[in-house]
GULO-386603 format. One record per residue (C-alpha): residue number from 0; residue in one letter; chain; x, y, z. Coordinates in pm, whole numbers, always signed. Layout:
> NUM:A:A:X:Y:Z
...
//
This chain:
> 0:X:A:-11970:-3295:+1981
> 1:X:A:-11570:-3280:+2010
> 2:X:A:-11418:-3048:+2227
> 3:X:A:-11131:-2827:+2105
> 4:X:A:-10783:-2914:+2237
> 5:X:A:-10584:-2692:+2468
> 6:X:A:-10355:-2589:+2184
> 7:X:A:-10636:-2497:+1969
> 8:X:A:-10808:-2286:+2265
> 9:X:A:-10473:-2092:+2311
> 10:X:A:-10447:-2021:+1935
> 11:X:A:-10793:-1900:+1926
> 12:X:A:-10741:-1663:+2218
> 13:X:A:-10424:-1520:+2060
> 14:X:A:-10604:-1466:+1739
> 15:X:A:-10876:-1326:+1895
> 16:X:A:-10686:-1092:+2130
> 17:X:A:-10495:-951:+1792
> 18:X:A:-10845:-904:+1612
> 19:X:A:-10997:-716:+1901
> 20:X:A:-10674:-500:+1944
> 21:X:A:-10665:-419:+1561
> 22:X:A:-11024:-324:+1564
> 23:X:A:-11025:-114:+1868
> 24:X:A:-10694:+68:+1750
> 25:X:A:-10861:+123:+1413
> 26:X:A:-11168:+279:+1576
> 27:X:A:-10963:+501:+1808
> 28:X:A:-10694:+619:+1558
> 29:X:A:-10879:+637:+1232
> 30:X:A:-10809:+497:+898
> 31:X:A:-10530:+725:+806
> 32:X:A:-10296:+526:+1037
> 33:X:A:-10386:+183:+890
> 34:X:A:-10233:+11:+546
> 35:X:A:-10284:-342:+419
> 36:X:A:-10011:-473:+636
> 37:X:A:-10198:-419:+967
> 38:X:A:-10446:-688:+804
> 39:X:A:-10233:-901:+606
> 40:X:A:-9935:-989:+855
> 41:X:A:-10184:-1068:+1148
> 42:X:A:-10372:-1300:+907
> 43:X:A:-10059:-1474:+812
> 44:X:A:-9921:-1504:+1167
> 45:X:A:-10283:-1634:+1256
> 46:X:A:-10275:-1911:+1021
> 47:X:A:-9923:-2030:+1101
> 48:X:A:-10014:-2024:+1465
> 49:X:A:-10295:-2257:+1400
> 50:X:A:-10066:-2495:+1237
> 51:X:A:-9790:-2483:+1511
> 52:X:A:-9837:-2830:+1645
> 53:X:A:-9825:-3003:+1307
> 54:X:A:-9527:-2763:+1187
> 55:X:A:-9349:-2610:+1479
> 56:X:A:-9041:-2497:+1324
> 57:X:A:-9199:-2368:+1007
> 58:X:A:-9480:-2188:+1221
> 59:X:A:-9222:-2045:+1424
> 60:X:A:-9024:-1890:+1128
> 61:X:A:-9338:-1741:+954
> 62:X:A:-9477:-1604:+1287
> 63:X:A:-9154:-1437:+1391
> 64:X:A:-9092:-1302:+1050
> 65:X:A:-9438:-1161:+1050
> 66:X:A:-9399:-1009:+1381
> 67:X:A:-9060:-855:+1290
> 68:X:A:-9213:-699:+990
> 69:X:A:-9518:-582:+1136
> 70:X:A:-9388:-335:+1395
> 71:X:A:-9177:-115:+1153
> 72:X:A:-9415:-161:+875
> 73:X:A:-9764:-154:+1004
> 74:X:A:-9947:+125:+1158
> 75:X:A:-10149:+1:+1461
> 76:X:A:-9902:-157:+1682
> 77:X:A:-10122:-486:+1764
> 78:X:A:-9992:-741:+2011
> 79:X:A:-9884:-987:+1702
> 80:X:A:-9562:-1043:+1907
> 81:X:A:-9788:-1252:+2157
> 82:X:A:-9798:-1517:+1864
> 83:X:A:-9448:-1527:+1834
> 84:X:A:-9403:-1589:+2222
> 85:X:A:-9642:-1880:+2163
> 86:X:A:-9453:-2028:+1896
> 87:X:A:-9142:-2005:+2062
> 88:X:A:-9278:-2206:+2351
> 89:X:A:-9455:-2460:+2120
> 90:X:A:-9114:-2518:+1939
> 91:X:A:-8941:-2588:+2277
> 92:X:A:-9213:-2787:+2406
> 93:X:A:-9212:-3023:+2105
> 94:X:A:-8829:-3076:+2124
> 95:X:A:-8717:-2805:+1876
> 96:X:A:-8508:-2608:+2140
> 97:X:A:-8214:-2535:+1921
> 98:X:A:-8455:-2407:+1644
> 99:X:A:-8640:-2180:+1920
> 100:X:A:-8311:-2043:+2056
> 101:X:A:-8163:-1957:+1721
> 102:X:A:-8495:-1802:+1605
> 103:X:A:-8531:-1598:+1917
> 104:X:A:-8170:-1486:+1909
> 105:X:A:-8186:-1371:+1552
> 106:X:A:-8509:-1177:+1622
> 107:X:A:-8350:-1005:+1947
> 108:X:A:-8028:-928:+1740
> 109:X:A:-8207:-783:+1453
> 110:X:A:-8418:-575:+1689
> 111:X:A:-8115:-464:+1869
> 112:X:A:-7923:-364:+1551
> 113:X:A:-8216:-176:+1404
> 114:X:A:-8242:-424:+1113
> 115:X:A:-8609:-441:+1113
> 116:X:A:-8636:-114:+914
> 117:X:A:-8504:+142:+1130
> 118:X:A:-8823:+336:+1131
> 119:X:A:-8902:+300:+1482
> 120:X:A:-8681:+321:+1785
> 121:X:A:-8703:+58:+2070
> 122:X:A:-8574:+177:+2396
> 123:X:A:-8368:-53:+2639
> 124:X:A:-8663:-105:+2870
> 125:X:A:-8880:-232:+2593
> 126:X:A:-8597:-451:+2452
> 127:X:A:-8502:-600:+2787
> 128:X:A:-8865:-692:+2857
> 129:X:A:-8912:-836:+2515
> 130:X:A:-8593:-1037:+2545
> 131:X:A:-8732:-1173:+2895
> 132:X:A:-9032:-1286:+2747
> 133:X:A:-8850:-1459:+2474
> 134:X:A:-8627:-1629:+2722
> 135:X:A:-8922:-1724:+2951
> 136:X:A:-9123:-1871:+2648
> 137:X:A:-8858:-2085:+2544
> 138:X:A:-8765:-2191:+2909
> 139:X:A:-9122:-2276:+2985
> 140:X:A:-9135:-2460:+2686
> 141:X:A:-8827:-2673:+2783
> 142:X:A:-8949:-2734:+3134
> 143:X:A:-9296:-2850:+3020
> 144:X:A:-9137:-3105:+2782
> 145:X:A:-8897:-3218:+3051
> 146:X:A:-9179:-3267:+3286
> 147:X:A:-9396:-3464:+3036
> 148:X:A:-9100:-3684:+2952
> 149:X:A:-9052:-3749:+3311
> 150:X:A:-9417:-3838:+3380
> 151:X:A:-9404:-4045:+3075
> 152:X:A:-9100:-4239:+3192
> 153:X:A:-9254:-4272:+3537
> 154:X:A:-9572:-4424:+3388
> 155:X:A:-9354:-4644:+3170
> 156:X:A:-9167:-4757:+3491
> 157:X:A:-9481:-4831:+3674
> 158:X:A:-9621:-5037:+3388
> 159:X:A:-9307:-5222:+3355
> 160:X:A:-9299:-5303:+3731
> 161:X:A:-9661:-5399:+3705
> 162:X:A:-9566:-5626:+3419
> 163:X:A:-9274:-5781:+3599
> 164:X:A:-9495:-5850:+3888
> 165:X:A:-9747:-6031:+3681
> 166:X:A:-9500:-6225:+3515
> 167:X:A:-9334:-6294:+3862
> 168:X:A:-9682:-6415:+3979
> 169:X:A:-9711:-6632:+3675
> 170:X:A:-9389:-6768:+3723
> 171:X:A:-9458:-6856:+4077
> 172:X:A:-9781:-6993:+4001
> 173:X:A:-9626:-7225:+3738
> 174:X:A:-9362:-7331:+3994
> 175:X:A:-9617:-7411:+4249
> 176:X:A:-9836:-7611:+4004
> 177:X:A:-9518:-7796:+3925
> 178:X:A:-9460:-7865:+4314
> 179:X:A:-9809:-7953:+4366
> 180:X:A:-9789:-8219:+4062
> 181:X:A:-9466:-8354:+4196
> 182:X:A:-9604:-8377:+4560
> 183:X:A:-9945:-8542:+4440
> 184:X:A:-9726:-8788:+4230
> 185:X:A:-9521:-8876:+4519
> 186:X:A:-9805:-8927:+4757
> 187:X:A:-10065:-9094:+4528
> 188:X:A:-9807:-9265:+4262
> 189:X:A:-9562:-9444:+4514
> 190:X:A:-9819:-9543:+4771
> 191:X:A:-10084:-9673:+4514
> 192:X:A:-9785:-9846:+4339
> 193:X:A:-9691:-10012:+4675
> 194:X:A:-10075:-10088:+4747
> 195:X:A:-10081:-10271:+4418
> 196:X:A:-9764:-10467:+4484
> 197:X:A:-9906:-10589:+4823
> 198:X:A:-10247:-10667:+4664
> 199:X:A:-10078:-10891:+4430
> 200:X:A:-9881:-11065:+4689
> 201:X:A:-10208:-11118:+4882
> 202:X:A:-10392:-11261:+4594
> 203:X:A:-10117:-11486:+4513
> 204:X:A:-10066:-11620:+4878
> 205:X:A:-10406:-11600:+4995
> 206:X:A:-10481:-11982:+4987
> 207:X:A:-10115:-12132:+5003
> 208:X:A:-9965:-11905:+5270
> 209:X:A:-10270:-11705:+5441
> 210:X:A:-10030:-11561:+5690
> 211:X:A:-9846:-11373:+5434
> 212:X:A:-10169:-11271:+5277
> 213:X:A:-10275:-11136:+5620
> 214:X:A:-9964:-10941:+5656
> 215:X:A:-9991:-10792:+5280
> 216:X:A:-10352:-10673:+5369
> 217:X:A:-10228:-10542:+5667
> 218:X:A:-9965:-10329:+5491
> 219:X:A:-10224:-10228:+5220
> 220:X:A:-10424:-10096:+5499
> 221:X:A:-10157:-9917:+5691
> 222:X:A:-10030:-9781:+5344
> 223:X:A:-10394:-9670:+5220
> 224:X:A:-10438:-9488:+5547
> 225:X:A:-10115:-9315:+5538
> 226:X:A:-10173:-9231:+5177
> 227:X:A:-10507:-9067:+5282
> 228:X:A:-10336:-8870:+5572
> 229:X:A:-10072:-8744:+5326
> 230:X:A:-10330:-8640:+5080
> 231:X:A:-10530:-8460:+5322
> 232:X:A:-10233:-8274:+5458
> 233:X:A:-10128:-8168:+5089
> 234:X:A:-10486:-8073:+4996
> 235:X:A:-10495:-7869:+5335
> 236:X:A:-10189:-7669:+5244
> 237:X:A:-10318:-7593:+4887
> 238:X:A:-10653:-7457:+5049
> 239:X:A:-10454:-7261:+5307
> 240:X:A:-10741:-7314:+5554
> 241:X:A:-10685:-7312:+5933
> 242:X:A:-10279:-7232:+5930
> 243:X:A:-10278:-7308:+6311
> 244:X:A:-10430:-7658:+6265
> 245:X:A:-10172:-7937:+6357
> 246:X:A:-10069:-8122:+6042
> 247:X:A:-9917:-8479:+6019
> 248:X:A:-9546:-8524:+6046
> 249:X:A:-9393:-8512:+5691
> 250:X:A:-9174:-8809:+5567
> 251:X:A:-8826:-8830:+5711
> 252:X:A:-8507:-9022:+5677
> 253:X:A:-8554:-9090:+6034
> 254:X:A:-8818:-9315:+5942
> 255:X:A:-8618:-9494:+5673
> 256:X:A:-8704:-9832:+5830
> 257:X:A:-9058:-9769:+5783
> 258:X:A:-9003:-9658:+5409
> 259:X:A:-8825:-10001:+5356
> 260:X:A:-9084:-10184:+5516
> 261:X:A:-9359:-10013:+5304
> 262:X:A:-9197:-10107:+4996
> 263:X:A:-9237:-10478:+5034
> 264:X:A:-8902:-10548:+4919
> 265:X:A:-8603:-10735:+5074
> 266:X:A:-8363:-10437:+5113
> 267:X:A:-8020:-10442:+5248
> 268:X:A:-7951:-10106:+5406
> 269:X:A:-7652:-9903:+5485
> 270:X:A:-7663:-9585:+5697
> 271:X:A:-7386:-9361:+5783
> 272:X:A:-7373:-9039:+5971
> 273:X:A:-7676:-8872:+6159
> 274:X:A:-8007:-8876:+5976
> 275:X:A:-8227:-8680:+6202
> 276:X:A:-8267:-8293:+6258
> 277:X:A:-8176:-8249:+5875
> 278:X:A:-8300:-7947:+5692
> 279:X:A:-8657:-8000:+5614
> 280:X:A:-8649:-7947:+5259
> 281:X:A:-8331:-8163:+5210
> 282:X:A:-8502:-8431:+5442
> 283:X:A:-8834:-8443:+5239
> 284:X:A:-8647:-8437:+4899
> 285:X:A:-8421:-8735:+5012
> 286:X:A:-8714:-8938:+5164
> 287:X:A:-8898:-8875:+4833
> 288:X:A:-8614:-8994:+4635
> 289:X:A:-8569:-9296:+4842
> 290:X:A:-8923:-9394:+4817
> 291:X:A:-8948:-9316:+4449
> 292:X:A:-8629:-9524:+4375
> 293:X:A:-8768:-9837:+4571
> 294:X:A:-9107:-9797:+4399
> 295:X:A:-8940:-9809:+4073
> 296:X:A:-8741:-10137:+4209
> 297:X:A:-9102:-10299:+4271
> 298:X:A:-9245:-10204:+3953
> 299:X:A:-8958:-10239:+3687
> 300:X:A:-8670:-10428:+3798
> 301:X:A:-8805:-10777:+3799
> 302:X:A:-8652:-10855:+4142
> 303:X:A:-8765:-10820:+4497
> 304:X:A:-8408:-10727:+4644
> 305:X:A:-8248:-10413:+4651
> 306:X:A:-7958:-10238:+4821
> 307:X:A:-8013:-9860:+4991
> 308:X:A:-7720:-9678:+5121
> 309:X:A:-7746:-9323:+5277
> 310:X:A:-7442:-9127:+5389
> 311:X:A:-7443:-8795:+5581
> 312:X:A:-7065:-8686:+5503
> 313:X:A:-6906:-8357:+5387
> 314:X:A:-7221:-8161:+5411
> 315:X:A:-7403:-8390:+5178
> 316:X:A:-7671:-8643:+5187
> 317:X:A:-7547:-8934:+4947
> 318:X:A:-7826:-9167:+4821
> 319:X:A:-7776:-9488:+4654
> 320:X:A:-8032:-9723:+4543
> 321:X:A:-7939:-10036:+4348
> 322:X:A:-8092:-10353:+4222
> 323:X:A:-7958:-10645:+4019
> 324:X:A:-8288:-10743:+3830
> 325:X:A:-8319:-10790:+3470
> 326:X:A:-8569:-10482:+3450
> 327:X:A:-8755:-10323:+3160
> 328:X:A:-8569:-10129:+2862
> 329:X:A:-8420:-9809:+2998
> 330:X:A:-8577:-9507:+2801
> 331:X:A:-8349:-9253:+2933
> 332:X:A:-8537:-9154:+3228
> 333:X:A:-8820:-8952:+3084
> 334:X:A:-9074:-9092:+3303
> 335:X:A:-9230:-8854:+3568
> 336:X:A:-9079:-9038:+3862
> 337:X:A:-8727:-8970:+3760
> 338:X:A:-8783:-8641:+3625
> 339:X:A:-8943:-8532:+3953
> 340:X:A:-8642:-8696:+4144
> 341:X:A:-8405:-8480:+3950
> 342:X:A:-8597:-8156:+3992
> 343:X:A:-8592:-8212:+4345
> 344:X:A:-8222:-8259:+4373
> 345:X:A:-8154:-7974:+4115
> 346:X:A:-8388:-7734:+4327
> 347:X:A:-8155:-7786:+4635
> 348:X:A:-7816:-7754:+4421
> 349:X:A:-7751:-8123:+4405
> 350:X:A:-7757:-8385:+4139
> 351:X:A:-7915:-8722:+4055
> 352:X:A:-7803:-8977:+3808
> 353:X:A:-7988:-9292:+3718
> 354:X:A:-7915:-9558:+3471
> 355:X:A:-7823:-9939:+3401
> 356:X:A:-7540:-10082:+3577
> 357:X:A:-7270:-10231:+3379
> 358:X:A:-7287:-10565:+3569
> 359:X:A:-7679:-10580:+3553
> 360:X:A:-7961:-10413:+3738
> 361:X:A:-8042:-10047:+3778
> 362:X:A:-7884:-9773:+3998
> 363:X:A:-7999:-9444:+4131
> 364:X:A:-7749:-9219:+4296
> 365:X:A:-7819:-8845:+4444
> 366:X:A:-7608:-8617:+4606
> 367:X:A:-7803:-8321:+4825
> 368:X:A:-7625:-8058:+4994
> 369:X:A:-7723:-7981:+5349
> 370:X:A:-7698:-7588:+5273
> 371:X:A:-7827:-7412:+4946
> 372:X:A:-7530:-7302:+4727
> 373:X:A:-7456:-6930:+4706
> 374:X:A:-7401:-6693:+4407
> 375:X:A:-7622:-6926:+4208
> 376:X:A:-7369:-7208:+4200
> 377:X:A:-7487:-7556:+4149
//
């Protein structure tokens, strides 16, 4: 069974009070004091009171008019004015404050000027009491409306904050997935490509130049071991287990000779400026860019020679990897390798450019600032 709303309960209580008063007054005063308006006007006011939530202004006008006509014309002096107070409160509570103030002011003015018929005199104390109840009903309705609006706004702010928090969590999760994909690509893609190159060299020279094949196999062993170590480190970070456990050292430009040796290429290296004690994120990004660039030379350039230039100057790490091989047709850099390098450089506020050289071959250049830009500058 559906329970009645608080508004309906208030209406029924007011109507019931008026009805009981009318019956008691009729029993005490006799039929000679009663006329048709003693019944008609309370009924009209009661019907309008039940509709005050749907039609607040119309109900306010009807109930106030019925109350104004009741006291000079009816005989029992029932508490019909209570219904007027309720409709004044309801109109203000539903946002019709101007209408409530206007109707209340007109009613009080009419009462003060004796425009309700002049058959009964209202003393000053009664007038002030009624005026106080009118003001109180309107003010209380305005207060409850403001409080309800405040609570609604507070709930909306809470929902917005929760929604923003969820969106931020989804954004961070997306960024983390991208970072994980980039790390796994760097760990697996580059090292496995290197293993593939060395395996091909070992197969090619296993009979004619066994010493070179042995060196290639040793490189495969060391590279696969390093790959497994880095993979375990990456997965350990993702699982977030045993945070106090020691982790293997990350790649660093300080190990650039080892990076060059792992590539299996004949690389001419030019280094300038200190490359140790760099900011961790810059050092890691630069190392990944160098490794990926050398891997691309091995896989796509058609040559085994390259030039690597790294300079630490003017607050930036400058990287340039060049080759002079015929290479494969350039598709604009849509592969995951170049995309990952660009994302790493952009994340640090730097830039990375890659493309064919006019004199032949391919060039990758990157600039990584040693400190992050401020005010969102790029």
